[in-house]
C-alpha positions in Angstrom: 39.3 -30.5 42.6 37.2 -33.3 41.5 34.2 -31.7 42.9 34.8 -28.7 41.0 35.6 -30.9 37.9 32.1 -32.5 38.5 30.6 -29.2 38.8 32.1 -28.2 35.5 30.6 -30.7 33.7 27.0 -30.3 34.8 27.3 -26.7 34.2 28.2 -27.3 30.3 25.4 -29.8 29.6 22.9 -27.2 28.3 22.2 -26.5 24.8 24.8 -25.5 22.2 24.8 -21.9 20.7 24.5 -22.7 17.3 26.1 -19.4 16.3 29.3 -20.3 18.0 30.2 -23.5 16.3 32.7 -24.4 14.0 31.8 -27.0 11.4 34.7 -29.5 10.9 35.0 -32.3 8.2 37.9 -35.0 8.5 38.5 -38.2 6.3 38.2 -41.9 7.7 41.4 -42.9 9.3 42.8 -39.6 9.4 44.1 -37.4 12.0 42.4 -33.9 12.8 43.2 -31.2 15.5 40.7 -29.1 17.5 42.7 -25.9 18.4 40.9 -23.9 21.3 41.9 -20.6 22.6 40.2 -18.8 25.5 41.2 -15.3 26.6 40.4 -13.3 29.9 41.1 -16.1 32.2 43.2 -16.3 35.5 46.1 -18.5 35.2 44.8 -21.1 37.2 41.5 -21.9 35.5 40.6 -25.4 34.4 40.0 -26.2 30.8 37.7 -29.0 30.0 36.8 -30.8 26.7 33.6 -32.8 26.5 32.0 -34.7 23.5 28.5 -35.0 22.8 28.3 -37.9 20.2 25.7 -37.4 17.4 24.4 -41.1 17.2 22.4 -41.5 20.7 24.3 -43.8 23.3 22.3 -46.4 25.3 20.9 -43.4 27.9 20.4 -40.9 25.2 22.7 -38.4 23.7 24.8 -36.7 26.8 28.1 -35.1 27.1 30.8 -37.4 27.6 34.1 -36.2 29.6 37.4 -36.1 27.7 40.3 -34.0 29.5 40.3 -31.3 31.9 43.7 -29.7 31.3 46.3 -32.5 31.0 44.1 -35.0 32.7 42.6 -37.7 30.8 38.7 -38.0 32.0 37.8 -41.1 30.3 40.6 -44.1 29.7 38.7 -46.1 27.5 39.7 -44.3 24.3 43.1 -43.8 23.6 42.9 -42.3 20.4 42.1 -38.8 22.0 45.3 -36.9 22.8 45.3 -33.2 24.6 48.1 -30.9 23.9 47.4 -28.2 26.9 50.4 -25.5 26.7 48.6 -23.7 29.7 48.2 -19.9 30.3 50.3 -17.7 27.6 51.5 -14.6 29.6 52.0 -12.7 26.2 49.0 -13.3 24.7 47.0 -13.9 27.8 45.0 -16.8 26.7 44.4 -20.6 27.6 45.4 -22.6 24.6 44.4 -26.6 24.5 44.4 -28.3 21.3 42.6 -31.7 21.3 43.9 -34.5 18.5 41.7 -37.4 17.7 43.7 -40.1 15.8 42.1 -42.7 13.1 38.7 -41.1 13.0 35.9 -43.4 12.5 31.9 -42.7 12.3 31.4 -43.1 16.2 33.7 -39.7 16.2 30.9 -37.6 14.7 29.4 -35.2 16.7 29.8 -32.0 19.0 33.3 -31.3 20.8 33.3 -28.6 23.4 35.9 -26.8 25.0 35.2 -24.6 28.3 36.6 -23.3 31.3 35.4 -23.4 34.4 35.0 -20.1 34.8 31.0 -18.7 34.3 31.6 -15.6 32.2 33.8 -17.1 29.8 32.1 -18.5 26.1 33.1 -21.9 25.0 34.2 -23.1 21.8 32.3 -25.6 19.9 33.3 -28.0 17.1 30.9 -29.8 15.2 32.7 -32.9 13.5 31.7 -34.6 10.4 33.5 -38.0 9.2 33.8 -38.3 5.5 35.0 -40.9 3.0 38.4 -41.8 2.3 40.3 -40.8 -0.8 43.9 -41.7 -1.6 45.4 -41.0 -4.8 48.7 -43.0 -6.4 51.1 -42.4 -7.3 50.9 -39.2 -5.1 48.6 -36.0 -4.5 50.6 -32.7 -4.9 53.1 -32.1 -7.5 54.3 -34.9 -10.0 57.1 -34.2 -12.4 57.7 -36.1 -15.7 60.7 -36.3 -17.6 60.8 -36.0 -21.4 61.7 -39.9 -21.8 58.3 -40.9 -19.8 55.9 -42.3 -22.1 52.8 -42.9 -20.0 51.5 -42.7 -16.1 48.9 -44.0 -14.3 46.5 -42.0 -11.9 44.8 -44.1 -9.2 41.7 -42.4 -7.1 40.5 -44.8 -4.4 37.6 -43.9 -2.0 36.3 -45.6 1.0 32.7 -45.0 1.7 31.5 -44.9 5.2 30.8 -48.9 6.7 27.0 -48.2 6.3 27.2 -46.9 2.8 27.7 -48.7 -0.6 29.5 -46.8 -3.0 28.8 -46.0 -6.4 31.6 -46.0 -8.7 29.9 -43.7 -11.2 30.3 -40.8 -8.7 34.1 -40.7 -9.1 35.3 -38.8 -12.1 38.6 -37.6 -13.0 39.1 -33.9 -14.3 42.3 -32.5 -16.4 42.2 -28.6 -15.9 38.6 -28.7 -14.5 37.2 -30.5 -17.8 35.9 -33.7 -17.3 37.8 -36.7 -18.9 35.6 -39.2 -21.1 35.9 -42.9 -21.4 35.9 -41.8 -25.4 39.1 -40.2 -25.3 42.1 -42.5 -26.8 44.9 -41.3 -24.8 43.0 -41.3 -21.4 41.5 -44.6 -20.8 39.5 -45.2 -17.6 38.7 -48.4 -15.5 36.6 -48.8 -12.4 37.1 -51.2 -9.7 34.4 -51.6 -6.9 33.9 -53.7 -3.6 31.1 -53.0 -1.5 32.3 -49.6 0.5 35.4 -49.1 -1.6 35.8 -48.0 -5.4 39.0 -47.3 -7.4 39.0 -45.4 -10.7 42.5 -45.5 -12.6 43.4 -43.1 -15.1 45.7 -44.4 -17.6 47.5 -41.8 -19.9 49.5 -43.0 -22.5 51.9 -41.4 -25.3 52.6 -38.3 -22.6 53.0 -34.6 -24.1 53.4 -31.2 -22.7 49.5 -30.9 -23.2 49.2 -33.4 -20.6 51.0 -31.1 -17.9 48.3 -29.2 -15.8 45.8 -29.8 -13.1 44.3 -33.4 -12.6 41.4 -33.6 -9.9 39.5 -36.9 -8.4 36.2 -35.5 -7.7 33.7 -38.1 -5.7 29.9 -37.2 -5.5 29.7 -33.6 -6.8 32.6 -32.2 -4.6 31.7 -34.2 -1.5 35.6 -34.8 -1.3 38.6 -33.5 -3.7 42.2 -34.0 -4.5 44.6 -32.7 -7.0 47.6 -33.7 -8.6 49.6 -31.1 -10.6 51.5 -32.8 -13.2 54.7 -30.8 -14.6 56.5 -31.9 -17.7 60.2 -31.6 -17.5 60.7 -30.5 -21.1 58.1 -27.9 -20.7 60.0 -26.7 -17.9 63.2 -26.4 -19.7 61.8 -24.7 -22.6 60.5 -21.8 -20.1 64.0 -21.7 -18.3 65.5 -21.6 -21.9 63.5 -19.1 -23.4 63.4 -16.9 -19.9 67.6 -17.1 -19.9 67.4 -15.8 -23.5 65.2 -13.3 -22.7 67.1 -11.9 -19.7 70.4 -12.4 -21.8 69.2 -10.3 -24.6 67.9 -7.3 -22.1 71.2 -7.5 -20.2 73.3 -7.2 -23.6 71.1 -4.3 -24.6 71.5 -2.6 -21.4 75.4 -3.2 -21.5 75.1 -1.5 -25.4 73.3 1.5 -24.2 75.8 2.2 -21.3 78.7 1.9 -23.8 76.8 4.3 -26.1 76.2 6.6 -23.2 80.0 6.8 -22.1 81.4 7.3 -25.6 78.9 10.6 -26.0 80.0 11.9 -22.9 
């Protein structure tokens, strides 16, 4: 078994076919999963994960072994976990998912998933680590009630260790329009420190005009996250309007049915 694994690793040390590479990006400190499916293999095939770092190692750039099926080949990195489901009789495929926890810059490179069958093709993933973006109180959807008068949205960027962040590259948008410093109802403050910066958006005197999509954009779209603000009073007004229209329609239908019944 050991000899078979060594032969497999030697076999895949050639040049990667650039037409068969999936480009993946993940934020610093995040979790990312690479899904590998290989068809037309015998049930006892061995699926191996290897990794070629972007930064040169001491002996130059080379493939480093990670997993063979569910067996770990390197013990010095506990952040790599594989979920090997084996052979699926229904799909007739082997499935292996490699998960990387707490991404850092050293994880950048090409990950290859390949079987020990000569005729099968490899799955290649080119992983790039991008800056971390966090939005507080949260990204996604925020509901505001009619009593709320203000809200603060903060967007924090943490760059790669070797990069000094430029806070001017962080921008807030409302419904795709950039929010400038001159607007009275939206006040922006910047806080920066080496490779981390925060852009805080203060929104005062909230109204239905402040509902919609707020977007934090860093470095011309290198990383983007959205916050959808829903103003409760607007939702209630819409709901009441719809209810009123449905009630009017229902009454009209009842009236028509009564007329038809009388005529008959």
